[in-house]
N, C-alpha and C positions, 0 to 999 in steps of 0.2 A: 545514578542520575538524580538530579535535584528534583524536589517536588514541584509540580506544575500547578499553579493556582487553578482550582476547580477539578483537575484531573488527579492530583496527588502524585505519588511516586510510581510511575508506570512500570518500572522494573520489578516492583513487588506484586503486580497484578498478574494473575494467571490469564491465559488467553480467553477463557470463558468469562472471567470477571471483566476483562477489557471489553469483550463483546457486549456485556450487560451495560457497562458504562456508556458505550457508544449508542446503544439502543435507547437509553433513557435520558441522555444528556439533552438539554434544551438547545435550540439553534444558537442562542446567544452565547452559550459556552463554547461551541465550535468556533464561532466568529472571534471570540476573545482569544482563544488559544491559537487559532490559525493566523490571526493578524498580529500576534506578538512574535517577532522573528526568533527570539531565543526559545520560546515555548514550542513554536512550530517545528524548529529544527530538532528539538529534543523528542517530540512525539514521532515525527517521521523517522528519525534515526532509530528509535526504539522499535517501531513497527517493521522497518526494513531489516533491522538486526535480527528480529525473531524469525524472519523468513528462512534463515539458514536452518533453524531447528525444526521448522514446520514443513520443510520440503520432504516429499515422499516419492520423488521421481524414480524412474527405473534406469537400468544400465544404458539403454538406448536413447535416453532423453539428452539432447544437446541443443541448447538454444540460448540466445541472448535477448533479454527484454529490456527496453528502455521505458522508464516511467517518467512522465512529465506531470508533476503536481502543480497545477495552475494556481492562479490567484495569490502569488507570492507578494507579501507586502513590499511596496516600492516598485512593483512590476515584474514581469517575467514568471519564471517557474523554478521549482526545485527539480533537479534531474538526477535520477538514480538509475543504476543498471543492475539487473540480476543476471547472473551467468549460471545456467543450469548445465552441469556436465556430469552425466551419469547420476550417481547418488549424492553429488555435492551441489550446493547452491552457495554462490558467493555474491556479495553485494558491494558495489562501488558507488561512491558519491559523485565521481567524475567518470561518466561513460567513456569507454575507450574502444569497445568492439562494435562491429556492425550488427545492428539488431535484426532479429527475425520478426519482431513486432515492436511497435512503439505505442504505448497506451497513455493517453492524455485525459485527465479529469481533475476537477477541483479537489481541494483538501478534504472537504466534508464527504464528498462521494468516495474518495479513496479510503477514508477511515471506515465508512460503511461497508465498502467492498472487502477490505482486509479483515473486518470483524464479523463477516457473515451476515450483516444487516442490510444487504442489498442484493438484488438479483443481477448478475452481470448482463444477461440478455435484455432485461428491462432497462438497465442503465444505457446499454447500447442503443436500443430501439427508441428511447426517449432523448437521445442526444447528450446524455450526461457523461458518457464515456466515448472517446474517439479512439479508433485503432487504425494504425498504418502498418502495412506489411501483411503477414500471414494471418488472415482473419480466422481461419479454421483452427490454427494452433492457439491463437489468443482465446478463442471460444472455449477451449478445453483446459486452459491454464489453471483454473480453480481446482481441477481434479488432481493436480500435482502437489497440492498443499493441504495440510490439515487446517481447515478453516474453522475457527471456533464458532460455537453456537451460544446465543444469549439465552 
């Protein structure tokens, strides 16, 4: 992956280093990266790509989650799908399966969530994250992944 102005080459960051970057980055940097279509795609693809390696689900876990990352430049949202099937997690940029839950949030809140720099219950209670579908499953979703700590 090419270097992203202000973020550097994310593929060289460990999960904990990425969490530290998200924790300390100024709001202006998030806005700059998330408003640049190429940088935004690179960052989101890197984060979703890492989900495969950070998944720690069990044999009985089977679910599809749709992610709507709002505030896409030019309107709309980025749409990703994670498919949890036993011990495997796959990610699709074009959702194809019926979701058990759909999670909608803006890019900054997504990066905070994925890097362990936000509390999912607080994000939900303050309206920063919206969930359609199985709310109970979505509430426990973070326990299925190794979430980095800053």
